[in-house]
C-alpha positions in Angstrom: 11.5 -42.0 30.1 14.4 -44.1 28.8 12.0 -46.4 26.9 10.9 -43.6 24.6 13.9 -43.8 22.4 13.8 -40.1 21.6 17.0 -38.1 21.3 15.6 -34.6 21.8 13.5 -34.7 24.9 11.0 -31.8 25.4 11.3 -28.9 27.7 9.1 -29.0 30.8 6.9 -26.0 31.6 6.4 -26.2 35.4 2.7 -25.1 35.7 2.8 -23.0 38.8 -0.7 -21.6 38.7 -2.3 -21.3 42.1 1.0 -22.1 43.9 2.6 -19.5 46.0 6.1 -18.4 45.3 7.6 -20.2 48.3 6.6 -23.4 46.6 8.2 -22.3 43.3 11.5 -20.9 44.6 13.2 -24.2 45.2 12.7 -25.1 41.5 14.0 -21.6 40.4 17.0 -22.0 42.7 17.7 -25.5 41.2 17.9 -23.8 37.8 14.6 -24.5 36.1 13.7 -21.8 33.7 10.2 -22.4 32.1 7.1 -21.8 34.1 3.4 -21.6 33.2 0.6 -19.5 34.5 -3.0 -19.0 33.3 -4.3 -15.9 35.1 -2.8 -12.5 34.4 -3.2 -10.9 37.8 -1.9 -13.8 39.7 1.1 -13.9 37.3 1.8 -10.2 37.6 1.7 -10.3 41.4 3.9 -13.5 41.6 6.4 -13.1 38.9 7.2 -9.4 38.2 9.9 -9.0 40.8 11.2 -12.6 40.3 11.7 -12.0 36.6 13.6 -8.8 37.2 16.1 -10.8 39.3 16.2 -13.8 37.0 16.5 -12.8 33.4 16.8 -16.4 32.2 13.3 -17.3 33.4 10.8 -17.8 30.6 7.1 -17.4 31.5 4.4 -19.1 29.4 0.8 -17.9 29.3 -1.1 -21.2 29.0 -4.6 -20.1 29.8 -7.3 -18.3 27.8 -6.2 -14.7 27.2 -8.8 -11.9 27.1 -8.0 -9.1 24.8 -8.3 -6.5 27.6 -5.5 -8.3 29.5 -3.1 -8.6 26.5 -1.0 -5.5 27.4 -0.2 -7.0 30.8 0.6 -10.4 29.3 3.0 -8.9 26.7 5.0 -7.1 29.3 5.4 -10.1 31.6 5.3 -13.3 29.5 7.6 -14.6 26.9 5.4 -17.2 25.3 1.6 -17.2 24.7 0.2 -20.7 24.0 -3.5 -19.8 23.6 -3.9 -17.7 20.4 -7.1 -18.7 18.8 -8.5 -15.7 16.9 -7.4 -12.9 14.6 -8.8 -10.4 17.2 -6.4 -11.7 19.9 -3.5 -12.0 17.4 -4.0 -8.4 16.3 -4.1 -7.1 19.9 -0.8 -9.0 20.7 0.8 -7.5 17.6 -0.3 -4.0 18.6 1.0 -4.3 22.2 4.3 -5.9 21.4 5.1 -2.9 19.1 4.5 -0.6 22.0 7.1 -2.3 24.2 9.5 -3.4 21.4 9.1 -7.0 22.3 8.8 -10.1 20.1 6.5 -12.7 21.7 6.6 -16.4 20.8 3.2 -17.6 19.8 1.4 -20.9 19.8 -1.9 -21.4 17.9 -4.3 -23.3 20.1 -6.1 -26.0 18.2 -9.4 -27.5 19.3 -8.2 -30.9 18.2 -11.2 -32.8 19.5 -13.8 -30.3 18.1 -15.2 -29.8 21.6 -17.8 -27.1 21.9 -16.7 -26.1 25.5 -13.1 -25.6 24.6 -11.2 -22.8 23.1 -9.0 -23.2 20.0 -9.3 -23.0 16.2 -10.7 -25.8 14.1 -8.2 -27.7 12.0 -9.4 -26.1 8.8 -8.8 -22.6 10.3 -5.2 -23.1 11.3 -3.7 -22.1 8.0 -5.7 -18.9 7.7 -4.8 -17.8 11.3 -1.1 -18.5 10.8 -1.0 -16.5 7.6 -2.7 -13.6 9.3 -0.3 -13.8 12.2 2.7 -13.7 9.8 1.2 -10.6 8.1 1.1 -8.7 11.4 4.6 -9.7 12.4 3.8 -12.4 15.0 6.3 -15.1 15.6 4.3 -18.3 15.4 6.5 -21.1 16.7 4.1 -23.9 17.0 0.7 -25.4 17.8 -0.9 -26.2 21.1 -3.7 -28.5 22.2 -5.7 -29.9 25.1 -7.0 -33.3 24.0 -10.4 -34.6 25.1 -10.1 -35.8 28.7 -12.1 -39.0 28.0 -10.4 -39.9 24.7 -7.2 -41.6 23.6 -4.6 -38.8 23.8 -2.1 -40.6 21.5 -4.5 -40.3 18.6 -4.9 -36.6 19.0 -1.2 -36.0 19.7 -0.2 -37.9 16.6 -2.6 -35.7 14.6 -1.1 -32.6 16.2 2.4 -33.7 15.3 1.3 -34.2 11.6 -0.4 -30.8 11.6 2.6 -29.1 13.1 4.9 -30.6 10.5 2.6 -29.6 7.7 3.1 -26.0 8.6 6.9 -26.5 9.2 6.6 -25.2 12.8 9.5 -26.0 15.2 7.6 -26.2 18.5 4.7 -28.3 19.7 3.0 -27.7 23.1 1.0 -30.7 24.4 1.0 -33.2 27.2 0.4 -32.8 30.9 1.0 -34.8 34.1 -1.4 -37.5 33.0 -0.3 -38.0 29.4 3.2 -36.6 29.0 4.6 -39.9 27.9 2.2 -40.1 24.9 2.9 -36.5 24.0 6.7 -37.1 24.1 6.3 -40.1 21.8 4.5 -37.8 19.4 7.4 -35.3 19.5 6.0 -32.6 21.8 8.7 -30.0 22.4 7.0 -28.5 25.4 5.2 -30.4 28.2 3.0 -28.5 30.6 3.5 -30.3 33.9 1.8 -29.1 37.1 0.7 -31.7 39.7 3.5 -34.1 39.1 5.9 -31.4 40.1 4.1 -29.3 42.7 1.5 -31.8 44.0 -2.3 -31.6 43.9 -3.9 -28.2 43.9 -6.2 -27.4 46.8 
């Protein structure tokens, strides 16, 4: 990525969903610290013991989070990238109080206005961020999944502008197929799976 001319390169979240721990251990042993999962039960089974032994590991919830699974997510994860409603935000706030933990929160934005995708609309971001702050959630940035058939750069540029407009420090976007475009548009976290672990079967 030397041609990107960017001083502060983003952190890589190794998206380890569906991969067994024996595939992940070499990366942990190498010293990588950020990993992403999208299913609560799989993450609990796979990461509970590992995190007890490796306190420096940061686990990122990158999938859709149901309110009835929030208590498990708060106990295990450090970051939640998929907050898209006041109901979910309130549940996270309630649960983190119970365990005296401060989660780091990303607001998921439906940047392409796709009906089938989760995320708030652009005109709803401000209201949700304000609500999160009132209930003591630490909103660190925005997250998006751009339309698969579109030009990612256009959406990433818009996300960067939105993130800046709310003075947020982190920006979660970019996967194996479009991480270069995301990095050019100042993503601070890339969610990389297949380029690290190979194709999922």
